[in-house]
N, C-alpha and C positions, 0 to 999 in steps of 0.2 A: 379463496378470492379469484374471481374469473378475470379474464383479460379485459373485459369491458369496464371493470372497475378500477383498473390501474390508469395512472397518468403517464402517459408515454412521452419521452423526450429524446433529442438527438445528442449524442455525445461521441466525439471522434469518428464521425460519419457512421455510427451504428445506433440502433434504436434500442433503449433500455426502459424498463418499467421503473417508475419512481419508487415503488415499494421493494424492488428486488436489489440484491447486493451484487457488487462486482468483485471478483477474486483476483488478486495480484500476487504473482509469485516474485519473490525478491531473493537474490543472492547477497548476503551482507559480508562485507569485509570490516571487521571491528579492529580498532587500534591503528587505524591508517594515519599517515602523516597529514593528508588533507582529505576533505570530504568531496566525493565525485558521485554524481548520479548518472548513470548510463541507461538509457532506455534501450532494450534489445527488441522489444515488440510492444504491442499495445497493452498487453497485460504482464509484461515481464520487465524487471529492472535488476541492475547490478549497482549496489550503493555501498560506498566506502564511507565510514564514520570514524571520527576521532576517539569516540568514547570506547572504553574497553568492554569486553563481553562479560561483565561482572554486574550483579545486582540489577539486572534489567536495564542497565543504562544504554547500551547499544540499541536495544529494541525500542525504547522510548524515542531515542533520537531518529531512529528510522521511520517511526510512526509520524513524527513531526515532519520529517523531510517529504513523506508521501503526501502529507496534507498540503504542504506548500506547493509541491510539484502539481498535483491534481486540482489545486486551488478550492479545497474543501477543508472544513475545520478538523484538526487532528483528533478530536473526539469522535469523528465519524469513521476513524481508520481503526479496525480491531485486528489483532494478531490472532489467527485461527489455528495454525500449526507451526511447529518449528521453534518453539520457545528456546531450546538449547542447541539449536542446529543453525548452520550458516544459511540454509535454504528454508525460506519461510513463506507462508501464505497469509496474506492479509485480506481482509474483507473491508470493502468500503461502501458507504451509503451515500450515493451522489446526491 
């Protein structure tokens, strides 16, 4: 796909291609007493969730929180790496 075929839009004062993905690095604290979302940069977050780090519960909750924070459907947020690690990389289709 050439750049001429892409639909370009503005998000957080940066230009993105409609068909391209945005990668987000997340540091997850599972089993916290309250849920907290801290944005350290445009593409990095620290997220505390109440769910334990068992049976993908914390990952699913972080996926939902990222969807709410970025105002996109949670189904457009995919876990790319870090399935069993506190540091994760998510891909979003904006």
